[in-house]
Residue, then its C-alpha position, 0 to 999 in steps of 0.5 A: d392536518a392535510e398540510e402536515r401529512n403532505a410534508h411528512r409524506d414528502s419527507n419520507d419519500r426523500f429517504t426511499k432511495a437511501t442505501l447502506v452498504a457494509s463491506p467485509d473490510n469494515q467499511v460502511f457507505i450510506k448513499n443517496l441520503p437526503a441532506l437535511p435541511a438542505e436539498g440534494l443527496q449526500t453519501l456518508e462514509g465510515k467504519w463499522g465494528k461488532l459490539g456484542d449483539e450490535y454494531d458500532v458505526s462511525l460515520s463522517g470521519g468519526t463525528d457521527k457515531r451510531t449503534a446498528k442493530i439487525e432484526n429480521f431483515r431490518l438494520s436500525l441505526s440509532g444515536g448520533e446526530g439526526w433521526p434514527l435510520v432503518f434499512v430493509k434488505e433489498d431482496y426481501 
């Protein structure tokens, strides 16, 4: 129904400004991430490490552990609390 489509589109629009920055010293930052279910944006900080073909990502002081996988120009974060997140390389 139209109301559900609008809600889905609004939800997706809230995530378009989110960015992920991973530094060489194994720090990771996710900026401008919507604070769900509340309004507003949040920044998550944590650490990353290589785990075979994937990466182990620990956010928010270690309480949110996720696995990251890079395919082509996309980085997918899955597991942990909440929905999976997908980031596309900015200059792609």
